[in-house]
PALUM-178768 format. One line per 5 residues: number of its first residue (from 1); their letters; for each residue y, z, x of C-alpha. Coordinates in pm, 1 decimal. Example, Ala and Ser with C-alpha at 12.3 -4.5 7.8 and 13.67 -1.06 7.14 Angstrom:
<sepas>
1> AS> -450.0:780.0:1230.0; -106.0:714.0:1367.0 $
</sepas>
This chain:
<sepas>
1> MRNIL> -1401.5:2046.0:-952.0; -1073.6:1886.5:-818.5; -844.3:1670.7:-1042.2; -678.5:1431.6:-803.8; -420.6:1198.6:-962.0 $
6> ITGGA> -396.4:865.4:-774.0; -86.4:679.4:-902.8; -83.4:270.6:-835.7; -460.2:302.0:-819.4; -522.9:-48.4:-950.6 $
11> GFIGS> -302.6:-202.9:-670.0; -402.7:-334.8:-307.5; -422.4:-8.8:-112.8; -465.0:200.4:-427.6; -793.5:49.6:-527.7 $
16> HLVRL> -932.6:77.8:-187.1; -843.7:472.5:-188.6; -995.2:499.7:-543.8; -1302.8:355.4:-443.4; -1325.3:559.9:-129.4 $
21> MVNKY> -1254.1:877.9:-319.2; -1479.6:821.7:-621.7; -1779.5:718.3:-401.5; -1717.6:1004.4:-121.5; -1633.7:1286.7:-379.2 $
26> PEYRI> -1859.0:1300.0:-683.3; -1751.1:1650.1:-725.0; -1403.3:1539.8:-792.8; -1251.1:1385.1:-1091.2; -1035.7:1076.8:-969.7 $
31> INLDK> -762.7:988.9:-1242.5; -626.9:643.4:-1155.4; -296.6:604.4:-1322.9; -136.0:250.0:-1325.8; 150.4:71.3:-1526.0 $
36> LTYAG> -56.3:-245.8:-1456.4; 245.5:-457.6:-1356.7; 160.8:-790.4:-1201.4; 54.7:-610.8:-879.5; -222.0:-406.4:-1062.1 $
41> NLANL> -565.2:-551.7:-1133.4; -843.6:-352.7:-1288.6; -1077.2:-602.0:-1156.3; -1033.7:-461.1:-822.6; -1234.0:-151.8:-940.2 $
46> KDVEN> -1528.3:-295.3:-1148.2; -1747.6:-129.1:-896.0; -1646.7:195.5:-995.2; -1513.9:170.8:-1349.9; -1819.5:315.4:-1519.9 $
51> KSNYV> -1852.2:618.2:-1257.1; -1879.3:963.7:-1451.1; -1589.9:1107.1:-1230.4; -1366.0:842.6:-1265.9; -1094.1:801.3:-1527.0 $
56> FVKAD> -823.6:533.1:-1584.5; -470.5:610.2:-1760.8; -226.6:305.7:-1813.4; 103.8:470.8:-1802.0; 435.8:445.5:-1638.5 $
61> ICDFS> 552.6:708.0:-1355.8; 915.5:662.2:-1485.0; 802.3:815.8:-1822.2; 838.0:1189.1:-1755.4; 702.9:1323.2:-2047.6 $
66> MMQSV> 390.2:1122.6:-2021.5; 347.8:1261.7:-1663.7; 382.9:1584.0:-1793.9; 106.4:1521.6:-2047.9; -116.2:1369.1:-1787.3 $
71> FTEYG> -84.0:1689.1:-1573.1; -160.9:1911.9:-1850.9; -459.8:1693.6:-2007.0; -652.4:1657.6:-1678.5; -545.1:1978.9:-1502.1 $
76> VDGVI> -405.9:1795.3:-1215.3; -417.1:1974.5:-884.7; -373.5:1716.1:-633.6; -148.3:1384.8:-620.8; -178.8:1083.4:-415.3 $
81> HLAAE> 126.7:896.8:-488.1; 118.6:518.4:-404.7; 257.0:337.4:-711.7; 543.5:150.1:-599.7; 729.5:-172.1:-609.4 $
86> SHVDR> 650.1:-310.8:-257.2; 751.8:-672.4:-173.0; 1090.5:-721.9:7.4; 1190.6:-1059.4:-121.7; 1153.5:-926.9:-466.2 $
91> SIKDP> 1374.0:-625.0:-386.6; 1652.0:-828.1:-249.7; 1648.3:-1035.2:-604.3; 1601.7:-708.3:-818.9; 1698.0:-416.3:-638.3 $
96> FAFAQ> 1749.1:-213.5:-962.9; 1372.8:-221.4:-1055.7; 1297.0:-86.8:-699.7; 1531.7:189.1:-749.5; 1389.0:273.6:-1075.0 $
101> TNVMG> 1025.8:267.7:-975.6; 1041.2:404.9:-637.1; 1301.6:668.7:-667.2; 1328.1:773.6:-1025.7; 952.0:736.8:-1062.9 $
106> TLSLL> 859.9:945.0:-756.2; 1136.4:1212.7:-886.2; 944.6:1218.3:-1233.8; 620.8:1286.2:-1061.8; 779.0:1547.9:-844.7 $
111> QAAKL> 930.1:1728.1:-1146.3; 624.0:1698.6:-1339.0; 401.9:1834.6:-1060.8; 670.6:2124.9:-988.8; 657.4:2257.3:-1356.1 $
116> AWEGK> 297.0:2213.9:-1395.7; 234.4:2407.2:-1066.8; 512.1:2645.3:-1088.8; 407.0:2991.9:-971.7; 63.2:2879.3:-858.3 $
121> FEGKL> 112.1:2655.9:-577.7; -170.2:2758.1:-370.4; -433.0:2490.4:-359.5; -193.4:2214.0:-496.0; -63.5:1923.1:-308.8 $
126> FYHVS> 146.2:1635.1:-362.8; 99.5:1358.3:-115.6; 359.9:1096.6:-109.8; 258.7:733.2:54.9; 526.5:561.9:215.6 $
131> TDEVY> 630.2:283.3:457.4; 740.3:224.9:820.5; 1023.2:15.2:708.5; 1215.3:312.9:632.7; 1280.6:358.9:995.5 $
136> GSLQP> 1453.0:29.7:1020.2; 1410.8:-205.4:1312.8; 1298.3:-201.7:1658.1; 1386.3:-421.7:1941.6; 1097.3:-655.6:2100.5 $
141> DGGFF> 1057.0:-401.1:2394.0; 1204.8:-109.3:2218.9; 922.3:152.2:2178.8; 742.6:276.3:1874.9; 841.9:446.2:1538.5 $
146> TEKTK> 739.1:844.3:1571.8; 748.1:1085.6:1296.0; 1086.1:1179.3:1436.9; 1239.6:873.5:1442.6; 1571.1:850.2:1262.2 $
151> YDPHS> 1565.6:679.9:905.0; 1744.9:331.2:920.7; 1633.6:140.3:606.4; 1776.0:-228.2:576.4; 1641.6:-364.7:258.8 $
156> PYSAS> 1660.4:-251.3:-78.1; 1281.1:-186.1:-58.0; 1293.4:11.7:244.9; 1607.3:198.6:102.8; 1442.9:303.9:-214.6 $
161> KASSD> 1123.2:416.4:-21.8; 1348.5:620.4:210.8; 1525.8:757.8:-86.6; 1193.1:878.3:-221.0; 1062.6:1035.0:86.2 $
166> HFVRA> 1385.8:1245.0:109.2; 1324.9:1367.7:-254.5; 979.7:1454.1:-155.3; 1093.6:1680.8:144.2; 1381.4:1818.0:-84.6 $
171> YYDTY> 1108.9:1941.3:-315.1; 932.2:2093.9:-34.1; 1248.5:2263.1:106.6; 1395.0:2371.4:-211.9; 1110.9:2466.0:-451.4 $
176> GLPVK> 803.5:2516.1:-213.0; 636.8:2250.7:-358.3; 340.1:2174.8:-132.7; 381.1:1798.8:9.6; 246.9:1572.0:280.6 $
181> ISNCS> 392.8:1228.8:368.5; 257.7:924.1:559.3; 438.2:612.0:660.7; 211.7:309.2:734.9; 237.4:-38.6:889.4 $
186> NNYGS> 174.1:-361.2:712.7; -173.5:-361.4:557.5; -433.0:-652.9:516.1; -748.2:-667.4:377.4; -945.1:-745.4:53.6 $
191> FQFPE> -771.9:-726.3:-296.6; -422.2:-763.4:-196.2; -187.2:-957.9:-395.5; -153.0:-1311.5:-283.0; 215.7:-1317.1:-255.7 $
196> KLIPL> 157.3:-1132.8:79.2; 150.9:-1313.9:386.1; -212.9:-1302.4:513.8; -380.1:-1381.1:153.1; -107.3:-1637.4:75.2 $
201> FINNI> -178.1:-1838.9:380.4; -539.3:-1816.3:347.8; -525.6:-1967.9:0.3; -253.9:-2232.3:115.1; -475.7:-2344.1:387.5 $
206> RHNKE> -769.8:-2382.0:146.5; -558.8:-2588.3:-82.5; -389.5:-2778.3:200.0; -39.4:-2641.3:107.1; 268.2:-2554.0:329.2 $
211> LPVYG> 277.3:-2229.1:507.5; 634.6:-2117.7:508.3; 743.7:-1920.6:810.5; 1084.9:-1735.7:821.2; 1293.7:-1851.7:1110.6 $
216> KGENV> 1114.3:-1914.8:1447.3; 829.6:-1671.6:1341.0; 927.4:-1428.9:1611.2; 935.3:-1103.2:1388.4; 686.0:-853.5:1519.3 $
221> RDWLF> 473.5:-644.5:1279.2; 173.6:-407.1:1346.9; -113.2:-465.1:1108.6; -333.1:-200.1:963.0; -677.0:-286.2:807.5 $
226> VEDHA> -647.0:-139.2:434.9; -989.4:45.2:458.6; -896.8:253.4:797.8; -552.3:321.1:580.9; -768.2:466.3:287.2 $
231> RAIDL> -988.1:682.5:546.1; -636.1:805.4:708.8; -503.1:892.6:361.1; -839.2:1095.2:292.9; -824.2:1273.7:609.3 $
236> IFHRG> -444.6:1367.8:577.4; -504.9:1489.9:205.0; -777.2:1725.0:313.1; -662.6:1809.4:657.0; -318.5:1737.2:718.7 $
241> KVGDT> -63.9:2016.0:776.1; 160.9:2096.6:433.9; 522.7:1984.4:490.8; 425.8:1736.8:762.8; 461.9:1377.8:816.4 $
246> YNIGG> 194.3:1141.7:977.3; 244.0:770.8:1101.8; -49.4:541.6:1034.0; -41.6:231.0:1256.9; -297.7:-37.6:1346.0 $
251> FNEWK> -203.7:-67.4:1717.6; -195.0:-430.0:1643.8; 132.1:-582.4:1708.2; 159.6:-957.8:1634.0; 443.2:-1219.8:1624.9 $
256> NIDLI> 443.3:-1375.5:1276.1; 400.4:-1707.8:1427.4; 115.3:-1605.1:1651.5; -73.1:-1432.1:1345.8; -39.0:-1731.4:1132.1 $
261> KVIIR> -211.2:-1922.5:1420.0; -504.2:-1678.4:1411.5; -520.4:-1710.8:1022.4; -532.0:-2084.3:1057.3; -789.2:-2085.9:1335.6 $
266> VTDRL> -1025.2:-1841.4:1160.2; -989.1:-2006.1:813.9; -1022.0:-2364.9:939.5; -1337.7:-2263.1:1108.0; -1496.0:-2092.4:823.9 $
271> LGNPE> -1410.9:-2385.7:582.3; -1591.6:-2621.2:834.9; -1253.1:-2785.0:948.1; -1195.9:-2908.5:1305.4; -1002.7:-2648.8:1511.7 $
276> GTSLH> -614.1:-2712.1:1453.5; -664.9:-2884.8:1124.5; -410.9:-2677.0:934.0; -140.4:-2632.7:1219.6; 49.1:-2889.4:1058.7 $
281> LIRHV> 103.0:-2706.4:731.2; 361.1:-2471.0:919.5; 695.6:-2514.9:786.1; 1000.5:-2309.1:925.9; 1232.0:-2192.2:644.8 $
286> TDRAG> 1568.7:-2001.5:638.7; 1515.3:-1663.4:778.7; 1504.7:-1373.5:509.9; 1846.0:-1161.2:453.0; 1824.7:-850.8:689.7 $
291> HDVRY> 1490.3:-954.3:838.9; 1393.9:-658.0:1076.7; 1307.1:-778.5:1431.4; 990.7:-568.3:1487.3; 809.5:-289.3:1355.8 $
296> AIDST> 550.9:-76.9:1552.5; 410.7:262.2:1466.1; 280.8:529.0:1724.8; -9.6:690.4:1563.0; -63.2:963.1:1821.0 $
301> KLKNE> -6.8:1276.0:1610.3; -263.6:1134.3:1346.9; -512.7:1082.5:1643.7; -472.2:1390.1:1807.2; -451.7:1641.5:1507.8 $
306> LGWEP> -695.7:1462.5:1271.2; -911.6:1235.1:1495.9; -834.4:922.3:1340.0; -849.9:575.8:1476.3; -857.2:217.5:1344.3 $
311> SLQFE> -1217.0:118.6:1319.6; -1143.7:-254.8:1373.0; -979.8:-473.6:1608.8; -740.9:-695.6:1465.6; -939.1:-1041.5:1508.6 $
316> EGIEK> -1235.5:-861.3:1356.2; -1045.1:-745.3:1055.4; -893.5:-1092.0:1015.6; -1252.6:-1266.3:1019.1; -1375.1:-1001.9:761.9 $
321> TVKWY> -1062.9:-1074.3:534.2; -1062.5:-1430.3:554.2; -1441.2:-1429.4:454.9; -1363.3:-1197.3:161.4; -1104.3:-1426.7:18.2 $
326> LENQE> -1298.2:-1741.7:66.0; -1634.9:-1572.9:-87.9; -1434.1:-1430.4:-391.6; -1240.3:-1749.2:-514.9; -1287.1:-1608.2:-871.5 $
331> WLNNV> -1098.2:-1320.9:-787.7; -816.6:-1503.1:-623.1; -834.2:-1782.7:-900.3; -780.8:-1546.8:-1190.9; -474.3:-1374.0:-975.2 $
336> TSGEY> -291.2:-1679.7:-890.5; -342.5:-1842.6:-1237.3; -233.6:-1515.0:-1407.7; -566.0:-1477.1:-1588.8; -636.7:-1146.6:-1432.0 $
341> QQYYE> -356.4:-994.8:-1643.2; -580.4:-1050.3:-1961.5; -845.9:-818.2:-1812.7; -913.1:-527.6:-2051.7; -608.9:-631.5:-2242.4 $
346> KMYGM> -742.0:-528.1:-2580.1; -847.4:-194.2:-2438.5; -550.6:-104.5:-2285.4; -282.5:-271.7:-2478.8; -159.2:-482.1:-2177.1 $
351> K> 109.2:-747.2:-2264.9 $
</sepas>
């Protein structure tokens, strides 16, 4: 039996990965460790919470002694580290929180892994999940991020993730800790906290509320379906080369304004509204400070070495995503109202 610790497993990407691993590897014990901040929601995992190979631990990755205890108690031999503060706007308002969780939390986990595995690194792995934002910004026709692109973070969020990436590599170079890193593009899909663009806009269209667009909406992002991302993490964890970095992208570049028009078209159609009904909800607002022009990932290495490719074209993924949010109004209402934070409150002592 392998004992795999997945941090941030009650979050958006984490819950998809936990579900995949629990169902695909019944011989593994999957330990989901999450602090259950606003972005963590155990309702995301109702379908696997009673599986015999699933364990939930409520803990803060910054609590070093607790991390040591988890490694000891569960005999952890693999880590997939996703726990992070991840919203750029929040990082601009509170950079200290991002440095604490993303940098010091990662360092806490690295040191706990080093001490638990020291002298017996064979068969162990620390896999750190990061973001393409560490690479900075591309010009509209300026090529793609590769694994060799120089780091150039522009926001407190991306700076904190860049720092955590460097600490992971430092533990590999200094101590020989077996590590892997992946840097992904923007994820979308079910169970995403509705402060993020796609679920926010789907919900706003449903309620006939404004759709705020930064600047002219010409910033470009590469979009990755979250279930494809989970598959890529699974592949890299099991078959990727120790010490290497892998970029994960969706091969789906969209200007924000064009993306929003696709969301409007699909959501209006599924709501039974005439085409273009919600276009009037678009409101251009003051651009975000330090807003990167374009992100675009080259996933050639991942394709050539491990055979990974996205399973869906973007408009297929958007259709599937919009349908999910419209068909799961209870989940969305519980999140937007804050009721989800009472889920399992007594059992886990949430406050």
